[in-house]
C-alpha positions as CSV (number, residue, x, y, z in Angstrom):
1,M,-28.8,-10.6,-5.0
2,E,-26.0,-11.8,-2.8
3,Y,-22.4,-10.7,-2.4
4,L,-19.3,-11.4,-0.4
5,R,-16.4,-9.0,0.4
6,Y,-12.8,-10.2,0.1
7,D,-10.5,-7.4,1.4
8,S,-10.9,-4.7,-1.3
9,R,-13.0,-6.8,-3.6
10,L,-16.7,-7.7,-3.8
11,L,-18.0,-10.7,-5.6
12,I,-21.7,-10.3,-6.5
13,R,-24.3,-12.7,-7.7
14,L,-27.4,-11.3,-9.3
15,D,-30.5,-13.4,-9.7
16,P,-33.4,-13.6,-12.2
17,G,-35.3,-10.3,-12.1
18,D,-32.5,-8.3,-10.6
19,E,-31.7,-5.0,-12.4
20,V,-28.0,-4.7,-12.8
21,V,-27.4,-1.0,-12.6
22,S,-29.7,-0.4,-9.6
23,A,-28.3,-3.5,-7.8
24,L,-24.7,-2.3,-8.2
25,T,-25.7,1.3,-7.1
26,E,-27.4,-0.2,-4.0
27,I,-24.3,-2.2,-3.1
28,C,-21.9,0.7,-3.7
29,T,-24.0,2.9,-1.5
30,K,-24.4,0.3,1.3
31,E,-20.7,-0.5,1.3
32,E,-19.7,3.1,0.9
33,I,-17.6,2.5,-2.2
34,P,-16.4,5.9,-3.6
35,L,-14.1,4.6,-6.3
36,G,-13.9,1.2,-8.0
37,I,-13.6,-0.9,-11.1
38,I,-16.4,-3.2,-12.3
39,S,-16.3,-6.3,-14.4
40,G,-18.7,-9.0,-15.0
41,I,-20.5,-11.7,-17.1
42,G,-24.0,-13.2,-17.0
43,A,-27.3,-13.4,-18.8
44,V,-30.1,-10.8,-19.3
45,N,-33.3,-10.8,-21.3
46,K,-33.8,-7.0,-21.4
47,A,-31.2,-4.3,-21.7
48,T,-31.1,-0.6,-22.5
49,V,-27.9,0.5,-24.1
50,G,-26.9,3.9,-25.4
51,L,-24.5,5.8,-27.5
52,F,-23.5,9.5,-27.2
53,N,-23.0,11.5,-30.3
54,P,-20.3,14.1,-29.5
55,V,-21.1,16.3,-32.5
56,T,-24.8,16.8,-31.6
57,K,-24.3,16.2,-27.8
58,E,-27.3,13.9,-28.0
59,Y,-27.6,10.6,-26.3
60,F,-29.4,7.7,-28.0
61,S,-30.8,4.7,-26.1
62,T,-32.2,1.4,-27.4
63,T,-34.0,-1.2,-25.4
64,L,-33.3,-4.8,-26.5
65,E,-35.7,-7.5,-25.4
66,K,-34.5,-11.1,-25.9
67,D,-32.1,-13.6,-24.4
68,F,-28.5,-12.3,-24.3
69,E,-25.2,-13.4,-22.7
70,I,-23.3,-10.5,-21.2
71,T,-20.0,-11.3,-22.8
72,N,-18.4,-8.2,-21.2
73,L,-19.5,-5.8,-18.5
74,T,-16.9,-3.2,-17.6
75,G,-16.9,0.2,-16.0
76,N,-16.1,2.2,-12.9
77,V,-17.5,3.7,-9.7
78,S,-17.0,7.3,-8.9
79,Q,-19.1,10.0,-7.2
80,M,-21.2,13.0,-8.4
81,N,-23.0,15.3,-6.1
82,N,-22.0,13.0,-3.1
83,E,-23.8,10.1,-4.7
84,V,-22.6,6.9,-6.3
85,Y,-22.0,7.4,-10.1
86,L,-21.7,4.2,-12.2
87,H,-20.2,4.4,-15.7
88,L,-20.9,1.0,-17.3
89,H,-20.5,-0.5,-20.8
90,A,-21.7,-3.9,-21.9
91,T,-21.4,-6.2,-24.9
92,L,-24.4,-8.5,-25.3
93,A,-24.5,-11.5,-27.6
94,D,-27.7,-13.2,-28.8
95,I,-28.2,-16.9,-29.8
96,E,-27.0,-16.2,-33.3
97,H,-23.8,-14.6,-32.0
98,N,-24.8,-11.1,-33.0
99,A,-23.2,-8.6,-30.6
100,F,-24.8,-5.4,-29.3
101,G,-23.2,-2.9,-27.0
102,G,-22.8,0.5,-25.6
103,H,-23.3,2.4,-22.4
104,L,-25.4,0.2,-20.1
105,N,-28.4,2.1,-18.7
106,A,-30.3,-0.9,-17.4
107,A,-30.4,-4.7,-17.7
108,T,-32.7,-7.3,-16.2
109,V,-31.0,-10.6,-15.3
110,S,-32.6,-13.7,-16.8
111,A,-30.4,-16.4,-15.2
112,T,-27.5,-15.0,-13.2
113,A,-24.8,-12.4,-13.3
114,E,-21.4,-12.6,-11.7
115,I,-19.8,-9.3,-11.1
116,W,-16.7,-8.1,-9.4
117,I,-16.1,-4.7,-7.9
118,D,-12.5,-3.9,-7.1
119,I,-12.4,-1.1,-4.6
120,V,-9.8,1.6,-5.2
121,D,-8.5,3.5,-2.2
122,G,-9.3,7.0,-3.2
123,F,-12.1,9.4,-4.3
124,V,-12.9,10.9,-7.7
125,D,-15.8,13.3,-8.4
126,R,-17.6,14.1,-11.6
127,E,-18.9,17.3,-13.1
128,F,-20.8,18.1,-16.2
129,S,-18.8,19.6,-19.1
130,E,-20.7,22.0,-21.2
131,T,-18.0,21.7,-23.9
132,I,-18.3,17.9,-24.2
133,G,-21.8,17.4,-23.0
134,L,-21.0,14.6,-20.5
135,N,-20.3,14.1,-16.8
136,L,-16.5,13.9,-16.8
137,L,-14.1,12.8,-14.1
138,K,-13.0,15.7,-12.0
139,F,-9.5,15.4,-10.6
């Protein structure tokens, strides 16, 4: 993993074996980024994606293990309990152009990933909503 900072933006390169969510969390912690926007592309060979059912308030996760292109990685950085909180979604495409997606819980880079973090001047916290069943932005 390597990255460069350009004013209020970071350009990150993840390498084979790097885990996307933990690497981004590490960078945001090290660079003290309380609020930001994430976007990226790349290739992974293992990913855990999830879907929240608002009726049952249950979260379902699936681990996919094969070669995928990250056709879209998008999300944000905020804070919860004074720690970095990432909310990421990804769309992954396989060799047959089938797309899989959802909330990104984890992904292992197979070739590379190129990710931008746009740092926003500000701070937004999160708190758990009993009504919704998720950690919501707290303004």
